[in-house]
Structure formats: structure tokens, C-alpha cells
C-alpha positions as CSV (number, residue, x, y, z in Angstrom):
1,M,-24.0,-38.8,27.4
2,K,-27.2,-38.0,28.9
3,Y,-27.5,-36.4,32.2
4,R,-30.9,-37.8,33.8
5,Q,-32.5,-36.8,37.4
6,V,-34.0,-39.4,39.2
7,V,-35.4,-39.7,43.0
8,T,-34.8,-42.9,44.3
9,S,-36.7,-43.4,48.0
10,F,-35.7,-46.1,50.8
11,L,-39.0,-47.0,52.8
12,T,-37.4,-48.1,56.5
13,A,-39.5,-49.8,59.5
14,D,-38.6,-52.0,62.0
15,Q,-34.8,-51.8,61.0
16,R,-35.6,-53.3,57.8
17,I,-36.0,-51.3,53.8
18,L,-38.4,-51.9,51.2
19,L,-36.8,-53.3,48.1
20,L,-39.0,-53.5,44.9
21,H,-38.9,-55.9,42.1
22,R,-39.3,-54.6,38.8
23,S,-41.7,-55.6,36.4
24,G,-41.1,-56.5,32.7
25,K,-43.4,-53.3,31.7
26,V,-41.4,-50.7,32.9
27,G,-38.7,-49.1,31.0
28,S,-35.5,-49.4,32.0
29,Y,-33.6,-52.4,34.4
30,R,-36.6,-54.8,34.2
31,G,-35.9,-58.0,36.8
32,K,-34.0,-56.1,38.9
33,W,-34.5,-54.9,42.3
34,S,-34.7,-51.3,43.5
35,A,-36.1,-48.9,45.9
36,V,-38.9,-46.1,45.0
37,S,-37.7,-44.4,42.1
38,G,-38.6,-42.0,39.8
39,Y,-37.9,-39.2,36.7
40,L,-37.9,-35.8,38.1
41,E,-39.7,-33.8,35.5
42,G,-39.3,-30.1,34.5
43,A,-38.3,-28.0,37.7
44,E,-39.9,-30.4,39.9
45,E,-38.7,-30.5,43.4
46,P,-37.1,-34.0,43.9
47,L,-39.1,-34.2,47.4
48,T,-42.2,-33.5,46.0
49,R,-41.5,-36.1,43.2
50,A,-40.6,-38.8,45.8
51,L,-43.7,-38.4,47.8
52,I,-45.8,-38.7,44.2
53,E,-43.6,-42.0,43.5
54,I,-44.3,-43.8,46.8
55,R,-48.3,-42.8,47.0
56,E,-48.3,-44.2,42.8
57,E,-46.2,-47.2,43.3
58,L,-46.9,-48.2,47.1
59,G,-50.2,-46.7,48.0
60,L,-48.9,-44.8,50.5
61,S,-49.9,-41.4,51.7
62,A,-47.7,-38.6,53.0
63,E,-49.5,-39.2,56.2
64,Q,-48.1,-42.6,56.1
65,I,-44.4,-42.4,56.3
66,N,-42.4,-39.3,57.8
67,L,-38.8,-38.3,56.1
68,V,-36.0,-39.4,58.1
69,R,-33.2,-37.7,55.8
70,I,-32.5,-36.2,52.6
71,G,-28.7,-37.7,51.0
72,E,-26.1,-36.1,48.9
73,V,-26.8,-36.4,45.3
74,L,-25.2,-39.6,43.9
75,R,-24.2,-40.0,40.1
76,A,-24.1,-43.5,38.5
77,L,-22.8,-44.3,35.3
78,D,-25.0,-46.8,33.0
79,E,-22.4,-47.5,30.0
80,E,-25.0,-49.5,27.8
81,N,-27.4,-46.7,27.9
82,E,-24.9,-44.0,27.9
83,T,-26.6,-42.7,30.7
84,V,-25.6,-40.6,34.3
85,W,-28.4,-41.1,36.6
86,V,-28.0,-38.4,39.2
87,I,-29.8,-39.6,42.2
88,N,-31.8,-37.8,44.6
89,P,-31.6,-40.1,47.7
90,F,-34.5,-39.8,50.4
91,L,-35.3,-41.6,54.0
92,F,-38.5,-42.3,55.2
93,E,-39.8,-44.0,57.9
94,A,-43.2,-45.9,56.8
95,K,-46.0,-46.1,59.3
96,S,-47.7,-48.8,57.6
97,E,-45.8,-52.1,56.2
98,L,-49.0,-52.7,54.1
99,I,-47.7,-52.1,50.6
100,K,-50.2,-51.7,47.4
101,L,-48.1,-52.3,44.2
102,D,-48.9,-50.9,40.7
103,W,-47.7,-52.2,37.4
104,E,-44.2,-50.8,37.7
105,N,-43.3,-54.0,40.3
106,T,-44.6,-57.4,40.9
107,E,-42.8,-58.0,44.3
108,Y,-42.2,-56.1,47.4
109,R,-39.4,-57.4,50.3
110,W,-38.5,-55.8,53.8
111,V,-35.0,-56.7,54.3
112,H,-32.2,-55.8,56.7
113,P,-29.4,-53.8,55.1
114,A,-27.0,-56.3,55.2
115,E,-28.5,-58.6,53.0
116,L,-28.8,-55.4,50.5
117,A,-25.8,-56.6,48.5
118,S,-27.0,-60.0,48.0
119,Y,-29.9,-58.5,45.7
120,D,-29.2,-58.0,41.9
121,T,-30.1,-54.7,41.9
122,V,-30.4,-51.4,39.6
123,P,-26.7,-49.6,39.3
124,K,-25.4,-48.0,43.1
125,L,-28.3,-49.0,45.1
126,K,-25.7,-50.1,47.9
127,E,-24.2,-46.2,47.6
128,A,-27.6,-44.5,47.0
129,F,-28.8,-46.2,50.5
130,D,-25.4,-44.8,52.7
131,R,-26.1,-41.3,51.2
132,V,-28.9,-41.6,53.3
133,R,-28.6,-44.4,56.0
134,Y,-25.7,-41.9,57.8
135,D,-26.0,-38.8,59.4
136,T,-23.3,-37.0,57.3
137,R,-23.9,-34.2,58.2
138,T,-22.4,-34.2,62.3
139,E,-19.0,-34.8,63.1
140,P,-18.2,-38.1,64.8
141,T,-16.2,-37.0,68.3
142,P,-13.6,-39.2,67.9
143,L,-12.8,-37.6,64.2
144,E,-12.1,-34.0,65.3
145,A,-7.9,-34.3,65.4
146,V,-8.6,-35.9,61.9
147,M,-10.8,-33.0,60.8
148,H,-8.4,-30.6,62.3
149,R,-5.9,-32.4,59.6
150,V,-8.2,-31.8,56.9
151,K,-8.5,-28.1,57.4
152,E,-4.7,-27.9,56.9
153,L,-5.1,-29.4,54.0
154,E,-7.5,-27.4,52.6
155,E,-5.8,-24.5,53.5
156,D,-2.1,-25.9,52.3
157,R,-0.9,-23.7,49.1
158,M,2.5,-24.6,49.1
159,H,2.4,-28.4,47.8
160,G,1.0,-29.8,44.8
161,A,-1.9,-31.9,43.8
162,S,0.4,-35.0,44.0
163,F,1.1,-34.7,47.2
164,L,-2.3,-33.6,48.9
165,G,-3.7,-36.7,47.0
166,R,-1.2,-38.6,49.1
167,Q,-1.9,-36.8,51.9
168,A,-6.2,-37.2,51.8
169,V,-5.5,-41.1,51.2
170,A,-3.3,-40.8,54.6
171,L,-6.2,-39.3,56.2
172,L,-8.9,-41.4,55.4
173,S,-7.0,-44.5,56.7
174,D,-6.2,-41.9,59.7
175,A,-10.1,-41.5,60.2
176,A,-10.6,-45.5,60.3
177,Q,-7.7,-45.9,63.4
178,A,-9.3,-42.8,65.1
179,S,-12.9,-44.4,64.9
180,D,-14.5,-45.4,67.8
181,A,-17.3,-47.7,65.7
182,N,-18.4,-51.1,67.0
183,D,-19.5,-52.6,63.4
184,A,-18.6,-52.4,60.0
185,D,-21.1,-50.2,58.8
186,T,-20.6,-47.3,61.3
187,L,-16.9,-47.4,60.3
188,F,-17.3,-47.0,57.0
189,S,-19.9,-44.3,57.7
190,H,-17.0,-42.4,59.3
191,L,-15.0,-42.6,56.4
192,L,-17.7,-41.6,54.1
193,F,-17.7,-38.7,56.4
194,I,-13.8,-37.7,55.9
195,A,-14.0,-38.4,52.2
196,S,-16.9,-36.0,51.4
197,R,-14.7,-33.3,53.4
198,L,-11.8,-33.8,51.8
199,R,-13.6,-33.9,48.3
200,R,-14.8,-30.4,49.0
201,V,-11.9,-28.8,50.6
202,Q,-9.3,-29.3,47.2
203,P,-12.0,-29.3,44.9
204,G,-9.8,-28.6,41.4
205,M,-7.6,-31.9,42.3
206,A,-9.3,-34.2,41.0
207,N,-7.1,-36.8,42.6
208,V,-8.1,-36.5,45.9
209,W,-11.6,-37.4,44.7
210,N,-10.0,-40.2,42.8
211,L,-7.9,-41.5,45.4
212,T,-10.3,-41.3,48.9
213,G,-12.7,-43.0,46.2
214,H,-10.2,-45.8,45.3
215,L,-9.7,-46.7,48.9
216,L,-13.1,-46.4,49.7
217,Y,-14.5,-48.7,47.0
218,L,-11.5,-51.7,48.7
219,V,-13.0,-51.1,52.1
220,D,-16.6,-51.1,50.5
221,Q,-16.2,-54.8,48.8
222,Q,-14.9,-56.2,52.2
223,R,-17.9,-54.7,54.4
224,W,-20.7,-56.6,53.3
225,S,-18.6,-59.9,54.1
226,K,-19.0,-60.0,57.5
227,V,-15.4,-59.1,58.1
228,S,-14.8,-57.2,62.0
229,V,-14.1,-53.7,62.7
230,Q,-10.7,-54.1,63.4
231,E,-10.0,-56.5,60.5
232,L,-11.4,-53.5,58.4
233,K,-9.4,-50.7,60.2
234,N,-6.4,-52.8,59.0
235,L,-7.8,-53.1,55.5
236,A,-8.1,-49.2,55.2
237,Q,-4.3,-49.0,56.8
238,R,-2.8,-51.6,53.9
239,C,-4.7,-50.3,51.3
240,S,-3.5,-46.6,52.3
241,T,-0.1,-47.8,52.3
242,E,-0.2,-49.3,48.8
243,I,-2.2,-46.8,46.8
244,E,0.5,-44.2,48.4
245,G,3.4,-46.6,47.0
246,K,1.8,-46.8,44.0
247,M,1.4,-43.3,43.5
248,V,4.9,-42.4,44.2
249,E,5.9,-45.0,41.7
250,G,3.4,-43.7,39.2
251,S,5.0,-40.0,39.8
252,E,8.6,-41.1,39.4
253,D,7.0,-43.2,35.8
254,V,5.6,-39.8,34.2
255,A,9.0,-38.3,35.2
256,R,11.4,-40.6,33.4
257,N,8.4,-40.3,30.4
258,T,8.8,-36.7,30.6
259,V,12.4,-36.5,30.1
260,Q,11.9,-38.0,26.4
261,I,10.2,-35.3,25.2
262,L,12.7,-32.7,27.3
263,P,15.1,-30.6,24.9
264,Q,18.7,-31.4,24.5
265,D,19.7,-27.4,24.6
266,G,17.6,-24.4,24.7
267,F,14.9,-23.1,26.6
268,V,11.9,-24.7,29.3
269,L,8.8,-22.9,29.9
270,T,7.1,-23.3,34.0
271,H,4.4,-22.4,35.5
272,S,3.7,-23.1,39.4
273,N,5.3,-25.8,41.6
274,S,4.9,-29.1,40.4
275,S,7.0,-31.9,42.0
276,T,6.7,-34.1,38.6
277,V,7.8,-31.0,36.7
278,L,10.7,-30.9,39.5
279,R,11.8,-34.7,38.8
280,S,11.2,-34.5,35.0
281,L,13.8,-31.6,34.8
282,E,16.2,-33.0,37.9
283,L,16.2,-36.7,35.6
284,G,16.5,-34.9,32.5
285,F,19.4,-32.6,33.9
286,K,21.4,-35.8,35.4
287,A,20.8,-37.4,31.7
288,G,23.4,-34.4,30.6
289,K,20.5,-32.4,28.7
290,H,21.6,-28.8,29.1
291,F,18.5,-26.6,28.8
292,K,17.4,-23.5,31.1
293,V,14.4,-23.3,32.5
294,F,12.5,-19.8,32.8
295,A,10.1,-20.0,35.8
296,T,7.4,-17.9,36.5
297,E,6.3,-16.5,39.8
298,S,2.7,-17.9,39.4
299,Y,0.7,-15.0,41.1
300,P,-1.0,-14.4,43.5
301,G,0.9,-17.7,45.3
302,M,3.8,-17.1,44.0
303,E,4.7,-21.1,43.7
304,G,6.9,-20.6,41.3
305,K,9.6,-18.9,43.7
306,Q,9.3,-22.5,45.5
307,L,9.7,-24.2,42.6
308,A,13.2,-21.9,41.5
309,K,14.6,-22.3,44.7
310,Q,14.9,-26.0,44.2
311,L,15.7,-25.7,40.5
312,I,18.9,-23.6,41.7
313,A,19.6,-26.2,44.7
314,L,19.7,-29.3,42.0
315,G,22.1,-27.0,40.1
316,I,19.8,-26.4,36.8
317,P,19.8,-22.6,35.7
318,V,17.1,-20.9,36.2
319,T,15.5,-17.8,35.5
320,L,12.7,-16.2,37.8
321,I,10.2,-14.2,35.4
322,A,7.1,-12.3,36.3
323,D,4.0,-13.5,34.7
324,T,3.5,-10.4,32.5
325,R,6.8,-11.3,30.9
326,V,5.0,-14.5,29.3
327,N,4.2,-13.3,26.2
328,A,7.7,-11.7,25.8
329,I,9.4,-14.8,26.6
330,I,7.4,-17.8,24.7
331,P,8.9,-17.2,21.3
332,G,12.5,-18.1,22.5
333,V,11.8,-21.1,24.3
334,S,11.9,-24.5,23.0
335,L,8.7,-26.2,24.8
336,V,6.2,-25.3,27.5
337,L,6.3,-28.1,30.7
338,I,3.8,-27.4,33.1
339,G,1.7,-29.9,35.7
340,A,-2.1,-30.6,36.6
341,D,-4.5,-30.3,39.1
342,S,-7.1,-32.0,36.7
343,I,-8.0,-32.8,33.5
344,L,-11.9,-32.9,32.6
345,S,-13.2,-35.4,30.6
346,D,-13.3,-33.2,27.4
347,G,-9.7,-33.1,27.8
348,S,-9.2,-29.6,29.0
349,L,-6.6,-28.5,32.3
350,V,-7.4,-27.2,35.4
351,H,-4.3,-25.7,36.7
352,K,-2.8,-22.4,38.4
353,T,-4.3,-19.6,37.0
354,G,-2.3,-18.0,34.2
355,T,-1.9,-21.4,32.5
356,R,-4.8,-20.6,30.0
357,N,-2.6,-17.4,28.5
358,I,0.4,-19.6,28.4
359,G,-1.3,-21.8,26.2
360,V,-3.1,-19.1,23.9
361,E,0.6,-17.8,23.1
362,A,2.5,-20.9,22.9
363,A,-0.2,-21.8,20.5
364,R,0.1,-18.3,18.4
365,H,4.0,-19.0,18.4
366,G,3.9,-22.9,17.3
367,K,5.2,-24.0,21.0
368,P,3.8,-27.1,22.3
369,V,2.5,-27.5,25.8
370,Y,2.9,-30.7,27.2
371,S,1.4,-31.4,30.7
372,S,3.2,-34.6,33.0
373,C,0.2,-35.5,35.8
374,E,-0.7,-39.5,36.6
375,T,-3.5,-40.5,35.1
376,V,-5.6,-40.1,38.7
377,K,-5.7,-36.8,38.2
378,F,-8.2,-37.6,35.3
379,S,-11.5,-35.9,36.5
380,V,-14.2,-38.9,37.3
381,Q,-16.3,-36.4,38.7
382,D,-15.9,-34.1,35.8
383,F,-17.5,-36.8,33.5
384,L,-20.1,-37.7,35.8
385,G,-21.2,-34.0,35.2
386,D,-20.3,-32.4,38.6
387,R,-17.5,-30.0,36.7
388,P,-15.5,-29.1,40.0
389,K,-16.5,-25.5,41.2
390,V,-12.7,-24.2,41.1
391,P,-11.6,-20.3,42.5
392,A,-10.8,-18.5,39.4
393,S,-8.4,-16.4,41.5
394,T,-6.5,-19.9,41.8
395,F,-7.0,-22.0,38.8
396,D,-8.1,-21.5,35.6
397,V,-9.2,-23.9,32.6
398,T,-7.1,-24.4,29.4
399,P,-9.1,-26.1,26.3
400,P,-7.8,-29.0,25.2
401,E,-6.6,-27.8,21.9
402,L,-4.0,-25.9,23.5
403,I,-2.4,-29.0,25.1
404,S,0.1,-31.3,23.1
405,T,-0.3,-34.1,25.1
406,Y,-0.3,-35.4,28.9
407,I,2.7,-37.4,30.0
408,T,1.5,-39.8,32.4
409,E,3.0,-43.1,33.7
410,E,1.2,-45.2,31.0
411,G,2.8,-42.9,28.3
412,Q,1.2,-39.9,26.5
413,I,-2.4,-39.5,26.3
414,A,-3.6,-37.0,23.6
415,P,-6.3,-34.7,24.8
416,G,-9.0,-36.3,23.0
417,Q,-8.3,-39.6,25.1
418,A,-9.3,-37.7,28.6
419,E,-12.6,-39.9,28.6
420,R,-11.6,-43.1,28.1
421,R,-9.1,-43.0,30.2
422,I,-11.7,-41.7,32.9
423,R,-13.9,-44.7,32.2
424,D,-10.8,-46.9,32.9
425,L,-10.7,-45.3,36.0
426,L,-14.9,-45.3,37.3
427,K,-14.8,-49.0,37.6
428,E,-12.8,-49.1,40.9
429,I,-14.0,-45.5,42.5
430,Y,-16.6,-45.6,45.2
431,S,-18.4,-42.5,43.8
């Protein structure tokens, strides 16, 4: 996979934006409509390159344009060329609509933003424009209560990724209901604002990114079809309910599939507090399997204590152990069963601090390590080259060779198959 840095500059005049028809002489996307674009060269600043491209492609100097906004970086996959475009978007106001095209484009048009969806454009042009047409740095006043709950989600250390993913989707739906938008574009900007904040507060949890991206994708499909604001709000609420329902069903399917690998007797070692692992052990115990559980305390958050309490309430034999005892316990266990916060594109597992050490010790003693998780925890963000920055005090990364398999709602997925599954996810995510 290649990663190429580019700039994409949108020019606006009289509430319209400039589209360019790419010539047959350019190296990529011949005949497609685009904004002003170009490759970044070396350590060049994106704004510098943006101004150069505007001068070369349009004949406009820096004095003939005003910088309005610099947007958040967008990443777009080009499967045909096995390239991820890392797009740096800009919005400029043009003081003149008189354009002098160079050889890179054959035609230009000033169009209303609502017309953008009707053009055959380069990949993700609409999404790149969304990054600059809205001011996503200023919190909309009607969303104040929703943002307070986003902060609560950020500080939540007791619930696992599955629960927090469902909460994120619900918050995005609540933002739609709280919005005072008078048009579809403004409503979508409010959703985009909340989604971007949700993705930042739990960077170690891929499902927060993927689920909010899927809801945005579903709303975006209808945004351009001239539906009313209320219809879009209803759609967001309906899709949220459906997504949450599918998540619950998927988690249950994961648990049922996990029961198959649980030992009839013996010991299972767990780490942290995963609702999926808890449900798997419950179903296994109800199915007549007589295993016992070692649950680590899971320092520093001590989530393992919560898991142990829940196992005791279910009547499942459990022994709570200090993390430092893992090395001594591993030789006697049948298998290791853990949840997941994210699965990276190379098959690595992002999970509670201490997971990597467990994987190393399990491999040394020939013990399998299983991770039970929904496929929505496979990280689209990482595949696009934007590896989540997670605090080492909370998470660590366990390499794929230390994971036996991932048990999902679709069955078992080997670490080496992670990228293929992520490519499928990416097709229905607004990134």
C-alpha cells in the first residue's frame, strides 16, 4: 500500500465552488471532475503547495484569493492503484472568477455545492469539501448537552469497547435530534462535529470510529437527495436503533461462537473486563462445561475485579490474581480468552496494558490466545495509515504472531486476514 500526500483546494465565489475537468494528459483520474490539487513534495508545507497549484492551474496569484479555512486531513483509498491519498483540504475565496487553465484541466465550472453529488469526481471529493465548508472548531450551542455526554464517554474506564461503541452511535443520533439546523447541510455539519469529537475521546477503540462512520455514511447517502431536515433526523434515529440492535446481535453471535473453543474442564485466563468474554463464559458454563477462570486484576484500572464479581454472580468458579502472577499461572491454563479494543490492519491487537506480556508467556508455553470481538473492531483508521495514538498506561499492542485467532460473529478470522476484512468495512464508512 502506498500513501501519497496531496493538497485539494476549493475556491468559492458568490456561494458557488469551482470544479475542474481533468485532462487526458494528467497521471491519474483522467476525465474526472476535481478541485485544484497537487502532490506534496518532500517536507513542503501543504499551504505553500496549495498556493503554487492555484497559481499554476488557474493563473490566480496569492493576492487574488483569500484563505477561508484549513480543513482536517482526510484519507481516501484508491483500491485500483493500491494507494491511500492523504488529502490536505483548503477553502479559498476567489476575488475573480476569470480562470486561465493550464494543460492539467480542459474545462471549469462554478457550481452550487448541492450540485456536487451529480458530478463524476475524483474519490472522496464531497468528503474533502465537507472538511472545509463547515467550521468544525466551534461547538454549536444546541449541542452543549450532547458534548457533556461525550466528555463522560471519554472518562469512562469501567465499560468495554462494545458498550462504548453503542453509546457513541446513540450520542450521534441524539445530536441530530438536538440540532437546530434549518437545512440538511447544517444538520450534517453538526453530526460531523460530534463524530469527530467521539473519534478523538476513545482513540484505542476502532468501533467508535467505524460505527459513527457508518451512521454518517447512511445519512450522507440521503443528504444529497433533497430530503427535509426532519426526515434526516428521523433517518439518523432509525439507523442508530438498527445499528445498536445489530451490535447486540453480533456480540451474542460472537459469544456463541466462542463457546466452541472453551475447554470442557481446565482453566481459562482472562484479562480486563470484556462483556463479550463474560457472555461467552456464561454460555459455556450453561452448556455444561466445567472450566475455572483466572481473572487478572488488570492494573491500573482494576477492571478484572469487576469481571470477577460478575462471574461470581453467575456461579462460575473464578480466582482473581495480580497481574504479576501471570507468568506463574500460564503453564497450567488451557487457553487465554480476552476481548479487544481494536484490531490493526496487520492483525495486531490493541487491548488493555499487560495483554502483550500474556501473549508472550502464552507463546512460550504453547498456550493458545483467543480474542473475542465483533468485526467492527477491525481498524479502518489504521488501514488508512492513521494509527491510533493510544496511551501506553492504558493499552498495549500485541503482535499478530501471538494471537491464535479472532473469534467474531462471522466465525474465526486469522490475524493475517484482518486487512481483507477492513477493506470490506471501508466500503460503508464515511471517513
